[in-house]
Structure formats: C-alpha cells, structure tokens
C-alpha positions in Angstrom: 5.5 1.4 -30.8 4.5 -0.4 -27.5 4.6 -4.1 -27.6 1.8 -6.2 -26.3 2.4 -8.1 -23.1 2.1 -11.8 -23.0 -0.8 -13.2 -21.0 1.5 -14.6 -18.3 3.2 -11.2 -17.8 -0.2 -9.6 -17.6 -1.4 -12.0 -14.9 1.8 -11.5 -12.9 1.2 -7.7 -12.8 -2.4 -8.3 -11.7 -1.2 -10.5 -8.9 1.3 -7.9 -7.7 -1.3 -5.1 -7.7 -4.0 -7.2 -6.0 -1.5 -8.1 -3.3 -1.0 -4.4 -2.8 -4.7 -4.0 -1.9 -4.4 -6.5 0.9 -1.2 -4.9 2.2 -2.9 -1.5 2.1 -5.9 -2.8 4.0 -3.6 -4.4 6.6 -1.7 -1.1 7.2 -4.9 0.8 7.7 -6.3 -1.9 10.0 -3.2 -1.9 12.2 -3.2 1.8 12.5 -6.9 2.0 13.3 -6.5 -0.8 15.9 -3.7 1.0 17.6 -5.8 4.2 17.7 -8.8 2.4 19.2 -6.7 0.8 21.9 -5.0 4.1 22.8 -8.5 5.7 23.0 -9.6 2.9 25.3 -6.7 3.5 27.6 -6.8 7.3 27.5 -10.5 8.3 27.1 -11.3 11.7 25.6 -14.4 13.3 24.0 -13.5 13.0 20.3 -11.4 9.9 20.0 -8.4 11.8 18.8 -6.0 8.8 18.8 -8.3 6.8 16.5 -8.7 9.7 14.1 -5.0 10.5 14.1 -3.8 6.9 13.7 -6.4 6.0 11.1 -5.6 9.1 9.0 -1.8 8.5 9.3 -2.2 4.9 8.3 -4.2 5.8 5.2 -1.5 8.3 4.2 1.3 5.7 4.9 -0.5 3.1 2.9 -0.9 5.5 -0.1 2.8 6.3 0.1 3.7 2.6 0.2 1.5 1.8 -2.8 3.0 4.7 -4.8 6.6 3.6 -4.0 5.8 0.0 -5.0 4.3 1.1 -8.3 7.3 3.3 -9.1 9.7 0.5 -8.2 7.8 -1.9 -10.4 7.7 0.5 -13.4 11.5 1.0 -13.1 12.0 -2.7 -12.9 10.0 -3.3 -16.1 12.0 -0.8 -18.1 
C-alpha cells in the first residue's frame, strides 16, 4: 500500500521538476543560438545548421530530463 507523501516532500518534487523545465529550455536555446550563428557565418538556402542544432538540442534535452527523472526515482526508493 503506497504511503502518502508529506506536503513538504511534494513541494520539493515540484521544485525539482519545475527546475527541469528551465534547464530544458536553456539547452534548446543554446543549441538554436549556435545553429543561427553558424548559418549567419555559412549562408545556405535552407538553414541546415539551425535545423540540425535545434533538433539535436531538443533530443539532448529530452535525454537529460529522462535521466534526471530516473535518477530521482532511484534516489527515492
């Protein structure tokens, strides 16, 4: 039978996961910024650097969030 978490524990988990949102947004912003700067330096017709770096940064941020959630769940066991 699962035990109910105390309100303080629940708030701590909300704080951890809301912080992940900002970290995920920062990873995506940095990757997109790098892609835009590379496209400015090396112009092409379809902005391949921006597309590649933004897609890669989204994938990296998802992997980062999944790893943090798994680590947090192992820590709570």
